[in-house]
C-alpha positions as CSV (number, residue, x, y, z in Angstrom):
1,M,151.8,131.9,-19.4
2,S,152.0,133.8,-16.0
3,K,149.4,135.0,-13.7
4,I,149.3,138.0,-11.5
5,T,147.3,138.3,-8.2
6,I,146.1,141.6,-7.0
7,V,147.0,141.4,-3.4
8,Y,146.2,145.0,-2.4
9,D,143.3,147.2,-3.2
10,N,140.4,149.2,-1.6
11,R,137.9,146.5,-2.5
12,L,137.7,142.7,-2.0
13,A,137.4,139.8,-4.3
14,Q,138.3,137.2,-1.6
15,A,137.1,137.3,2.1
16,D,140.6,136.3,3.4
17,L,142.0,139.6,2.3
18,Y,141.5,143.1,3.5
19,P,141.2,146.3,2.0
20,G,143.6,149.3,2.7
21,W,146.7,151.3,1.7
22,G,150.5,150.9,2.2
23,F,152.8,147.9,1.8
24,S,151.0,144.8,0.8
25,A,153.0,141.7,0.4
26,L,156.6,141.8,1.8
27,H,157.8,138.5,2.6
28,A,161.1,136.7,3.0
29,G,163.0,136.1,-0.1
30,L,160.7,138.5,-2.4
31,T,163.0,140.8,-4.4
32,V,161.6,144.4,-4.2
33,V,162.2,146.8,-7.1
34,Y,161.8,150.4,-6.1
35,P,163.4,153.8,-7.0
36,G,166.9,154.4,-6.0
37,S,166.0,157.7,-4.8
38,F,163.9,156.4,-1.9
39,S,165.1,156.9,1.6
40,P,167.4,154.4,3.7
41,K,164.4,153.9,5.9
42,F,162.5,152.3,2.9
43,R,165.4,150.0,2.3
44,Q,165.5,149.2,5.8
45,R,161.8,148.1,6.0
46,I,162.6,145.7,3.1
47,E,165.6,144.2,4.8
48,N,163.7,143.8,7.8
49,A,161.1,141.7,6.2
50,K,164.0,139.5,5.0
51,A,163.1,140.6,1.4
52,I,165.7,141.4,-1.2
53,P,166.0,145.4,-2.0
54,L,166.8,146.0,-5.9
55,P,167.0,150.0,-6.2
56,L,167.0,151.2,-9.7
57,N,167.0,154.6,-11.2
58,E,167.1,154.0,-14.9
59,A,164.8,151.7,-17.2
60,V,166.2,148.3,-17.5
61,E,165.4,144.6,-17.8
62,F,166.2,143.3,-14.4
63,S,165.1,139.7,-15.3
64,P,164.0,138.1,-18.4
65,G,160.8,139.6,-19.4
66,F,160.7,142.1,-16.7
67,R,161.6,145.7,-17.0
68,S,161.5,148.7,-15.1
69,T,160.2,152.1,-16.6
70,G,163.0,153.7,-14.6
71,E,162.1,156.4,-11.9
72,L,159.4,158.7,-13.0
73,G,157.7,161.7,-11.3
74,D,158.8,165.0,-9.8
75,E,157.4,165.3,-6.3
76,I,156.4,161.6,-5.7
77,K,158.9,159.1,-7.3
78,E,157.7,156.1,-8.7
79,Q,158.5,153.4,-11.5
80,S,156.2,150.8,-12.9
81,L,156.8,147.4,-14.2
82,I,156.6,146.3,-17.9
83,V,156.1,142.4,-18.3
84,D,156.2,140.3,-21.6
85,G,152.8,138.7,-21.2
86,K,151.1,136.0,-23.4
87,D,149.1,138.7,-25.4
88,G,151.9,141.3,-25.3
89,L,153.2,143.9,-23.0
90,V,151.6,144.2,-19.5
91,L,152.0,147.5,-17.5
92,I,151.8,147.3,-13.8
93,T,151.6,150.5,-11.9
94,G,151.6,151.6,-8.2
95,C,149.6,154.5,-7.6
96,A,150.6,156.4,-11.0
97,H,151.4,159.7,-9.3
98,P,153.3,160.8,-12.4
99,G,150.2,160.3,-14.6
100,I,148.9,157.2,-16.0
101,V,149.2,158.3,-19.8
102,N,152.8,159.4,-19.0
103,I,153.6,156.1,-17.5
104,A,151.9,154.3,-20.5
105,Q,153.7,156.6,-23.1
106,R,157.0,155.6,-21.3
107,A,156.5,152.1,-21.2
108,S,155.3,151.9,-24.8
109,A,158.3,154.0,-25.9
110,L,160.7,151.7,-23.9
111,A,159.3,148.6,-25.5
112,Q,158.6,150.2,-28.9
113,K,155.2,148.7,-29.0
114,S,151.7,149.2,-27.5
115,L,150.4,147.7,-24.3
116,S,148.3,144.9,-24.1
117,L,147.0,145.5,-20.5
118,V,147.6,148.4,-18.0
119,V,146.7,147.2,-14.5
120,G,147.2,148.9,-11.1
121,G,146.5,152.2,-9.4
122,F,145.6,155.1,-11.9
123,H,145.3,157.7,-9.4
124,L,142.3,159.3,-10.8
125,Y,140.0,159.6,-7.9
126,A,140.2,163.4,-7.7
127,K,139.5,163.8,-11.4
128,S,136.2,164.8,-13.1
129,N,134.2,162.3,-15.1
130,A,135.3,164.6,-18.2
131,Q,138.9,164.4,-17.2
132,V,138.9,160.7,-16.8
133,K,137.0,160.0,-19.9
134,K,140.0,162.1,-21.7
135,I,142.6,160.3,-20.2
136,A,140.9,156.7,-21.1
137,E,140.7,158.2,-24.8
138,E,144.4,159.0,-24.7
139,L,145.0,155.5,-23.3
140,Q,143.2,154.1,-26.3
141,K,145.1,156.3,-28.5
142,L,148.2,155.1,-27.4
143,G,146.9,151.3,-28.3
144,V,146.1,150.2,-24.9
145,N,144.1,147.0,-25.3
146,R,142.6,146.5,-21.9
147,V,142.7,148.3,-18.7
148,A,142.3,146.7,-15.0
149,P,142.4,149.9,-12.7
150,C,142.2,149.4,-8.9
151,H,143.8,150.9,-5.7
152,C,143.7,154.7,-5.8
153,T,141.9,155.0,-9.2
154,G,138.7,155.6,-7.4
155,D,135.3,154.2,-7.6
156,R,133.8,156.7,-9.7
157,A,136.7,156.9,-12.2
158,I,136.7,153.1,-12.5
159,E,133.0,153.5,-13.6
160,V,134.0,155.9,-16.4
161,L,136.9,153.7,-17.3
162,A,134.6,150.6,-17.5
163,H,132.2,152.4,-19.6
164,T,134.8,153.9,-22.0
165,F,136.7,150.6,-22.5
166,S,133.6,148.4,-22.3
167,A,134.7,144.8,-23.0
168,A,138.2,145.9,-22.7
169,F,137.7,146.8,-19.2
170,V,139.0,144.1,-16.8
171,P,137.2,144.4,-13.0
172,V,139.9,143.7,-10.4
173,K,139.8,143.9,-6.5
174,A,142.1,142.3,-3.9
175,G,142.2,138.6,-4.7
176,T,141.6,138.7,-8.3
177,V,143.8,136.8,-10.4
178,I,144.7,137.7,-14.1
179,E,146.5,135.7,-16.6
180,I,149.0,137.5,-18.6
């Protein structure tokens, strides 16, 4: 069993953390997996923090039980993390600019099974309630068991996801720990 801690969000679960946007937890020795198309300045920020850069373009298992979706998106490039969790696959997203449904479809196709949990930014803050509900239903059709949206999902969208997923909704904020 593993645990993940939400270290960055717009809302707090622990008083010793703070909300905001941007890099959240660079520290010496941390391996940072990122899209290979990112700029040399991005790599330099990682190296300046004495972290270990690992640029990837393709979907690949870079450590046992940890896979990248590969680079996704047109204008804004991202990748997401697929982790073999105790209850199945866990998809961890950043901001989900390529679309949360697209990312979940890619992760499910790569792993050839459905996702137990999707956690991270869903980038839905500008979507209408009807659009968010449709996206939630698409995730359910993909076989996503639980969702834990945070960061750029938006408070209103989080409420719609909570209502749609009901008991399968996992509330998270900066400092929340989730067993995976």
